[in-house]
N, C-alpha and C positions, 0 to 999 in steps of 0.2 A: 576682386578686389584686391588693392595694395597689403601687403604683411607689413604691417611697420610694430613701432616696441622690440624688446627683445626675447621676445619668446621667437619671433620670426627671425629672429638673427640668431638662436640658440637651433633651431631648428636646421639652419641653413647648413650651420660649421657640422652636425650631429650628422645631416647624410653625406658630408663631402669626408666620412671617414670611412676607408676600404673596408671595416668589419663590418659597417652597418650595409655598406651594399654588397658585402660578400654574404652576410645572412639572408638577403632578401632572394637572392638568387639561390639559398641552401633551400630557401622555402618554398622557391615555386619547384624546384626540384622534387624534393619533398611529393608534395602534393600532383606531381604528372605521373606519380606512381598510380594514384587512384584512376585507373581507365576513364569514370562518368563523371561523377560530385565533383572527383579531383581540377579536374579541365576545368568542365562549368563553372566553380567558383574564382579560378584563376580568372576566367573572359569577364566573370561578372564583377572580379575586381580591378580587373583597368579599365571599365568600362565606366566604375566609380570616381576612377581616380582622374578621365579625360570631362567628368561632367563636374568637379566639386573642387578639383585641383590646377589651380594655374599650370600653363605650360606641359602639362601630361602630352599634347598634341605630338610635342617632340621627344619622350619617351618613345612612344611608341613608333616613331622612325629613327630610333637606338640611342639617340641622344638621352645623358643623364641630365636632368634640369633642375637647374639652381636659380634661386632669386624671389622675386623680385627684392636687390638688394641697393640701398643710398648710394647710387657714382660719385657722390659728392664726398665721403666719408671715404679720406683717400686709405687710412689705416683699418676699415673692415677693407676693403677692396683689396687690397695687399697679402689681408692674413686671409680672404676666402681664394685669390687662386693661388696664395701655397697652398694648401688642401688641394684643388684642382690639380694641381700638376704631377701627383702621387696618383692621383685615379687612370683607370685603365678605361682605353675606349675614348668615345669622345662624351665631350659635356658643353651643356650650353648655361653660360652666365647670362640668365637676365639682370641686367642696369638701369636702374630709373635716376635719369639726368631732369634739368631743366635748363630748357634753351637760353642763356643769358645769365644764367646764374649768377650773383649778384651786383647786376648794373640794372637797376631800375628798366631805363626806356628800352630794353632788350628787352626785362620780364615781361612788362606791360604788353608790347610789339615785338612778341615773337616772330610775325611775317614778316615784319619790314626791316629785319635785324638776318633775314635769310640770305646772304650772300653780301653782302650792302658795299656801298663801296666807303668814300669818304664820308665822314660826318662828325659834328660837334659833340665833344665830349660834355660838353655841361647837359647841351641841354637834351641831345640824341637824335637832333634833326638831319636830317642827309644834305648833301650837298648837291645843288642843280647841277648835270651834267655839261648847263650853262647860261648863261647870262643873256642869249638873246631873245628868251620870251619865243620863243617858238615852239609849238608841243612835241612830243617824243610821236616816235611812228606807231609806236604800240598805242599812247593814247587815242592819235589820230582813228586806226585803227577798233579799239576800243567804241570809242562815237561813231562812227561808222555802221558798225554792225548793228551797234541798238538802232540809228535810225533806219535800215533796211529792214530788218526783224518787224521794225514797227509795221509796214508797208506789206510787209513777210508774212505772214503766220506761221509758214513751214522752215522757215527758219531755225534751226539748232544750233545750240554751241557745246563744244565738249574740249574738256583740259584733261590732260594728265597730270590732275594733282597742283597746277602753278595759274590759278585763277587772275591774283594779282599780278603775277610777272605778263602774264601774256594780254591782260587787259581786258579777259571773261569777267571779272569781278564786275563791273558795273552792267552788266548782259544779266549773269543771274540775279543781282538784287531788281534790277528790272522784269526779267520773266523766268524766275525758277522752276517753273512748271517745263519749259523751255531747255535748261540748263544741265548737264551733267560734268561730274565728275568723278573721271574711271581710277581714279588714283595714278602710285607713280607704275602704269601701263600702257606706254606708248602704241605699243604692238595692238592691246584689246582698245582703243581709242580709238583705230584705224579700222581695224575690224567691225564694232560696235556702228562705226560713222556709215560703214557699208550697211550692215540691217537696217539705220533710217531710211537710207537711202532706197533700200531696197524697198521701202512701205509708202515713198512719195516724199520724204521729209528732204529738207535741203541740212545736207550738215556742214557747220564749219568746225572745223580741228584746230586749234592753235599750239604748238608745240616748239618749243626751241628747236633751229637749223640743227645744232648739233646731238640732239635724242631723236630727232626725226632719223638718225641712221642705224636704229637698231629695229624702225618698222618700214624696212624695204620690202622684206616678203607681201607684210598684211598692203603694203602701195602696188603691188605688182598683183598677187592672186585672189583679193579680196574688192578690192577697187579698181585698177586699169584693166583686168582680166575682163570685168564686168560690166565695165564701160558704167559704172557709176559716177553718178554729179556730186562727189566729194569737194568739197574745198577745202584745199590744205594751205592753213599761214604758218610759216615760217618765221616767226621770229628770231633776232640775232643771227639775220643771216650776215657775211663779212667777219672781219675781226669785230671782239665785242670785248675786250680790255682785259682787267684787271684778272679776269674769272680763268683767264688764261688758255695754252693747248687744249685741255678736257672741253674745252666750251665755242671755240671760236667755231662760225658756220660758215666754212672755207670750202666742204667738200659736197653737197646738196648737189649743184648743177653737177657735175659730175657722175654721180650718184642716179640722181634718179633723168636726166634727158633721156635715157636709154631706152626707158620704158613705155610703150606702143600706146597711142591713143590717149596721153598726159599730156598739160599745155604747161608752161610754165611763166610766168610773169614776176621780172623783175621792177617795181617800182622806180625812178628815178629821185623824187622826191615826194615828201607827204602827202601833197595836192594828188600825183598820179596815184598813190596807195587809196584813197579814198576810191576813183574809177577804177582802179583796175580790180577791186573787191565789189563792186557793185556788179560788172560785167562778168565777175566769175560766177556770182549768185544767180545770175538768168542762165548760163549755158545747161545746158546737158551731157557733161563730160566732166574728165575730175581734172580738177586748176592746183597747180601750186602756188604761191604768190610768197615771194622771197622781199622778205626788208630788213632793214639794220639794227643795231638796237641805240638807242640814244634822240637828241632832239633829230628835227627836219633841220632843213634849210632856209626855212624862213619864208616859203612864198605863199603866193595870196591864194586863199582856197575862198573862189565864190560859191553861193548857190549848193544843189544837190550836185552829186554828184553823178556824169554822165556816162552814158554805155558807148566800151568801145568797139566801134563796127566792124572793127578788119584785124589784120595782123602787121601791118607795115610799120617799120619805121620810122622816128620824125626825124628830118632834119632841120636841126635847130641852128645850122650855121654855113656858109657856104664858103667855099676853099677850092684853091687848082691846083697842091701839090700837096698836100697829102690827105687822107680819108680816117677820122677815129671813128669807130665802130663801142661805144659803150652802154653799161647795161646798168641796173641798180643804182647806188649809192655813190657810183664811179662818172657818171654822164656830170653832172655839173662841175665837179673837179678837173675832166675833161674838156667842157669849155670854156673854162678859166684857163686853162695852159694853153688851149688853141687862142685865147685871144693876147696871151702873153706871145705865141710864137709870131702871131702878125707883126709885133714889134720887133722881132727878128729876122724880117721879109721874108719867115717861113707861111703861107697861105695854107690853110687846116678847115677843111669840113669838118663837120662835128653831127653824127647818127646816135640817137636817141633807140636802142630795142629794149621795147617793155616787155617784149614776149622775145625770150631765150630759145624756147622753142611751139611753137614753130619758126622755124628763122625766115627770116623776109629775102627773099634773093636777088628779091629785083633790086632791092639797094644795093645788096653784098657787089651784083654786078656792074649798076651804076659806081658804086666807091672806087672798085675796083680799076678805075679811068684814070685815078691819080696815081700817081710816081708810086707810092706808099701808103698801105692798110696800116692802123694800128689798132688793135683790141686791147680795150680797158674792162678789168671786171677785179671781186671784189673773192672770189672762186679761187680754187684751185689752178692753174696752166693746166694740169696733166687734165685731158676730159673737157675741160668749160665749155667756156662761150669762144673764147678765141677758138679752141679746136673745132665746134661747131662750125665756125665761119672757115676756118682749113679747108674740112671738109666740103664745106656747098663748094668752095672754088675749087676744089677734085672732082666734082659730081658735073662741075658746069663746064668744065675744061678751060677752066679761064685762069691765067697767069698771071700772076700779083704778087710782088714781095710784102711781107705780113710779119709787123713784128708786134709781137703779145706781149701784154702786161697784165701781172698779176700775180695771184700766189706761186711763189717756187716751191719748189719737190723739197720742203722741209716741213717741220711742225714750226709754225707761231709762235713765240714768247708774251711773254706776259708787260702789261704795259697800256697806257694810253691808248684810245684809237686815234686818234692824232700822233702819236708819237708811233705807232707800229704804223701806219699807213706811210709817213715818210722816212722810215726805215725800209720799207719795201717798195718806198719809188711809186708811191701811188695817189702820193697828193698831190694836187697842181706843179707843186716844184719839180718835183719825182719825172708826173709825166711830162712835163714838157722837155726837162734834160733829156732822160731817155729817146727822146722825139728828135729834138736838137744835135745830140750827137749818132743817132743813127741816119738822120736825112742831109747832114752834113758829111759824113762819109761817103753815103751814097753817093753825092756829088760829086765828091773829089775823086772816086772811082772812073765817076763819069765823062770829067774831064779829062783825066790821067789817057783815058784810051779815045 
């Protein structure tokens, strides 16, 4: 229990005094002189400390533990820190604070104010991503998983302390006995999922793309090496906005596409996410589904999600000059860019690659028949979707000029996703201008020769 009142404060101050700490060490040295009962008494005393006093586990690790103290009492905090500066050896100060202290909406709804975006200061209500009325990718994932779990009793859901952020709170409320929160331990979440899969269950792990970086070994050794049917749903793929460089999910394709026996799906919109999830839970192999933060594109979602039968790319527009190969949430901006290029006299075909891995080689060969191939993705260019297209062309001994559009070799800063995609040249205007510039330069060189 928390120590409150003056006695607890006085004890903390007394224990930070060097003379008290030195006295404790001298008593221990004295008792150690008595071979049998002295050492046994010390062991008993240490065990009693661990049982009855908070923080003694840290003492066993060599830390001097102090607290808990009120983290909102700045004067006391400064005073105790002053004492601790003079201590020899490592010290651990246990400070207790309340999330959102002093602001009632944050105090009453602390989870809602974890990494919040814009909100109304008077009501505490968060601003919406969009006024389009389209559901977010996370909401679509959440509803689809609950629907699938009603039919398939083997589906279980795992989160690493992010049920609300990943949308698994709805699954938790509907199927509490099939829901697991392992705490802030992504590595354990994946190994735990592997264990459930070994027992015949169908684990679905929902984790942010950037947080999956710390669980590479577990995906490799515990899931892929064993060929276990674990579904990994990576929310927040691509740029995420105000959370900045630490949270952008722009490295996952590069990180995971080299793993054998692992499939990677990148749905183009919220309806495709439904189909990808329904397909993934039917597979008897590990699958990653990556999808972005924020609202969808407002596409129509009819009926139950369908099972995708093959790995073929979908040709969503015909064109004779260039071929645009896109994945994930850059598919529809690429399509819109192609429609604008048509008005500029440049005819572009557009291919939607829902599977980043395995790649549809037939579609790549067909795309290479046009003068220029353009790949568009919201992942790092190094090792990403565009790189896999280049590799396939090399493997097939197919000659083609390729323009890759994606995240350059730098960390992306903070800002609204729409602003960041514009800055990176990955919105429909940027895609169009990049293609137009390269194609026109290519045409000029061709004419000169």
